[in-house]
N, C-alpha and C positions, 0 to 999 in steps of 0.2 A: 479603574473601575468594577465595580464587583460584576462579574460572570450573572448577578441576578435582577441587576437593571439591563433594561433597554440598553444594546451595543448602539455608538455612531453610525452612520452611513456613511460608506466614502462612496464615491463615483466610479467606476472603471475607468483606467487610465484609454482616452478614445484612440489611439496607437494600435494597441492590445485587443482588436475587437474575435470574435470567437474564429473559429478554426472550422467555416464548414467546409463541407467531405469535398466540394468544387474546388476549395482554396488550398486543399491539401497534394502532395505533389502523388505518382501513382504507386508507388512503393509503401508511402506512407498510410495512404487510404485505404489499399490493400490490408492494409496490415491488424489495422483498427478493425476492419469489417470481419476478418480472421480472428478476433478475440470475442469479439462480441454475438451473443444470440442471431436465431433470424429474425428479432424483432430490435437490435439495434442497441440492447441492454449486454449488462458485460457482470457474467455469474464467474469470477476466476476463483481459482486454487492455486494458495500460496501453499511452497514446500521449499523454496529455499533458504527457509530460517538455518543459520548457523550456529550460532551461540545457543540458542533456546534447545536445540535439539543436543548438541554436545554436552550442555552440562547435567543435563538428567540423566544421558549417556555414563558420564565421569562420574556423576555419584553412585549410579545404581553399578557398576562396574570397581569400583574405588580404582579405577587408575586417574594416572594426572591428567592424560589425555585421553579424550575416547576414540577408541579406536575406528577407526577409515570405512571398517566392512559392518561397525553398525549403524553409527552414524547412516552409512547409504541403504541397507537395508531398511533405516526407517523410512528414508524418505521412495524407498520402492514400494512400500507396503500402502505407505498413505497415498499414492498413486494409483497403485491399483486399485484401490474400492474407492477412491474417491472422485478421480478424474472423470467417469463414466457421468457423471452428475454437472461437470464445469462446463462451462463455453472455451474458456480458455485454462492452460497449466501453469507457475511460473515457477525454472526449476533455477535452480544453482547448475553455474558448467562443470563442479569441481567432484561434488559427490554426488549429485543427483540426476546429473542429462545422462549417463551413461545405462545408470540403474532404472530410469524412470520412464525412457524416449518410448520402449514399447507397448506403454502401459497408455499412453496420450493418444488417440486419434488421431487422425491424420483428417477427420474432419472437425478438429477440434481447433483454436491456437497456440502457440506457445511462446512462451519468453521465455528468456534467459535474464539470468542477474549480472550485473559487471562488477559493480561494489564490491571491495574487500571488506571481510566483516573482519578483520581487524584495523580498525581505524585508530588513529593515533589523536592521544591526548597530550595537550600540551596546556600549561597555565595560559595561553589566552583561549582554548577553547578548543576542538574536538576537528579533527580536519580527513577529510575521506578521500580514497585512492583507489582507484580498478586495480581487477584482480591480474597478477603479470603473467603479462603473455597470451591477453585476452583483448578483444576490442569489438567494436560494433562490425565491423566489416566480415571481422572471425565468428559471431553470434550471428550472422546473415548467413554465411555460409553455413555453417550447421543447421540452417533451415528455418530458426526462429521466426516469429514475427516482428516481433518486436523486441528491443533491449529495455531493462530496468536496470536506475541506479537509485540508489538509496544518498541522502544528501542529509545528515546534524546539520543544522543552521540553527543559530538565534542572530537578532539584527543588535544585540544588545553588546556582543563583543567587540572585540580591536578591529580597526579596519585591515587589519594583516590577514585575521583569521577568515572575515569573510568576503574577501578578496579571493584568498586559497578556495573555497568550498566555490566560490563564485565562477571561478576561471575551471576548475576543474568539468563542474558542468555545463560550461558554455563550450568546452573542451568535448565532451562527448554527446552534446547536441550537435555540433560543426560533422562531426562525423556519424551522426546516425543520417547527417542532411547525407553526405557525400556515399554513405553507404544505399542510400534513399531506405532506409528500414524507421516504424517506427522509433519514439522513445516515450518511455512510462517511467514516472518521475514519483520516487517517494520523498516526505519531506518530515524530519520529524525535527521537533525543539527537544532539548537532550538539557538536565540539570544546570545551573551554572556553579554549582561547588561540586564537581567532577568526585565522582562515588561518595554524593550526600543525595539528599531525598530532593527530586526535583522543587523547581521554585514555588508551582502552583500547587504543593501539599503545606506548603509554609506560607505563602501568599497566593490563595486562587484568585487575586485581582490580573495576574501576570498571563497564564499559561492563555486566555483566547485572543488577547493583544499579538501576541510571541507569534504562534499559531496564522494567525489571520494577515499577518505585516508578513510572514516569512513565506507564505502563496506570494502574496502581489508581489514582492521581488522577480521571484522565478516563473512568474506568467511574463516578465517580457518578453519579446520574440526574439531575442538575442541567445536564450537558452533552447530556443528549438525543443519544448517540452508538445508532445502529444495529447496526451495524458495523466492527470494528476492524480496521483495518490494518496491521499490524506488520512489524517488522525483528526479524530473528532477535536473541536476548538474548546471542548469541557470535557472533565473525565467524563467516563462513559455511566462509571457506575452513580454518578449523579445525577445522572436523564430524569428528569420526570416523567412517568409511566404517561403516556397521552392520551390513556383511556382514563384514567382517575386522577391526575393532578390537575388544579387549577387553571381556568383556560388563561390567567395571568403568567401562572408558570409556562406555562405552552409557549404561549406569546414571547416571553422574554427568551425561551431556551428555542424556539424556534428561531429568533433574528438575528441571534450568531452563527446559527450554521447558513440563513439568509446570507448574511456579511462575506464565509469560508466562502459560498459558490460567488458571488460579486468579485471577490480576490482572483480567482481562476482566470478573470478576463475573456470568460465567451469558451477558454477551453475545455474539454469532458472531463469529466471527475469521477473516480469509486474515492470509495471506505477502505480506509484498513482497519483491520479488529484489534491490534494491537495488544494482543492476551486479553481481551476484555469477555466476560463470563458471555454464554450465551443469550441470553437474556440483554442484558445490558446491551449488545453489538445490534440485536434487533430494533431496539430504542434508537439506536444510530442513526440505523436506513433511517426509520421511520422520519427523521426530521433531515437527513442529508436527502432524502428522495425527494420530500418535499422543498426543499431548496433547489431542487435540479439536478441532482446527482443522477452518474447514467449506470449505478451497478455498485459491485465490492469486486475487496481482492482481498482475502484473505485465507488464513491458516488456523490460528491455537486458538479464535472459537471453536472453529468447527473440531478438531482433531485432539485439539490438549487432553480431554478425558481420556479420552481414547488413551492416547501414549501413558497415562499415569500407569499400563498395564506391564512395560516394558521392564524385562528384556520377555516377556514371555507371549510370545508373540503371535499366540494361536487368541488368547483373550484380548490381542493389542487388535487383528484381525476383528476380531467379533464386535467387537466396542466400534469401529470405526463402520463396518458392514449395519448395523442398530443405528445408534444413535449422532455415528456422523453422520449417514446419508440421510437421516431421517430430517437432520437440522437442514440439511444443505436444501433439502424440498419445503422445508419453510422459506430456507432465505432468497428461493428462487422463488416462488408464490409472490412473495411480498417484491421483488425486483421483476418482474412483469408486471405486477397491477401498480406500480408505484415511479418505479425506476423512469428518468426522460431517455428516450434514443438519443445516443450521443451526437447520432446527424442534425439531432432538433437543436443543438447549444446556440445560441443566439450569436 
C-alpha cells in the first residue's frame, strides 16, 4: 500500500491494554514521572549516540578510530549546554556518564543506554546485544531512572533473526522488572540489503507497514516495555506541512501516525529524530502529538548543526547555546501545547 493512500486500521490486541500509572510497579511509575516534566510530558535530550559522533570525529581527526577523549568531550558539551532545557537526559555508560552526570540536575530524569552500538550484521539480518559488563541492575545502581535499549528489527527477516532480537528484548524486560526500573525501548527498521539503500528509498510502500508491524510485535506484555521511542512511519522529509498541504494529504499522513499510536497498545510513546532536519522533525511531532504521543527523545535534530563546528569547541558551544537552545524552546512549547500526558494513555 502506498504511503499516500489511507492505511488499514487494526484493532489493538485486547490483552495489551495500556499501562496506567496505577498498574505500574512503584519503581517504574516513579521512573516515568522523573523523566517527564511537571505536566507529564517528555522533553528529553539524547546524547547517547556513538557511531554518528565517532564518524565525524574520526573524519575531522583523520584517524582510524575516534579518540575517546574527543567523543567524551562532545557529549560533555552537549549535556552542559542543552540539558537545562530537558526534562530528562539519555547518556551512554562508557563515553557519556562520567563526563555528563555533573551537568544533569538532580531535578531531571536520567536514562542510561544498555545496547552495544556494535551490532552484528549477518546474512539473515541484524543482531543486537548489551554492553559488556552492564545490566539493568547496574544501571539502577548508577542512579538512573530508566534503562534504554535499541533493537534493530524487521518482521520479514528469518525466524531465527527475529527470535534472537525478541529474546534479547524479553530478557532485558525481565531484568528491568526484577530491578524495578523503567524500560525505554527504541525500535528501528534497517535496510534489507545491509550496506545498501533502505528499502523505503526504493520501495516507499514498505516502510510504514514495517515500522508499525514491528511496534505491534513489541507491544506484547512479555517484553515489558514501559515507554516506546519510535521513528516516523514515513520519511520525515516527505511529511506535508500541515499549514500548507491539502486537507487530503494531511488526513492520509495523520492516519499513518494514528496507526503507529494504536500499535503501542496503550503504552506511552515518544518520537526520535533519526537525524531529521529541525523543521522536518517539528512536522513529525505535529502528527505524532495529534495521534497521542507524549513527547520526544531526540538528539541530532537538536545539536547536529552545532556539532559541525568540531573541533572548534568555542564555536561548537556557541552553536549549542544559540541555535540548539532556541530549537529546544520551540520543541518544548509544541510539546506542552499538544503532547498527551503519559499517564492519560488509554
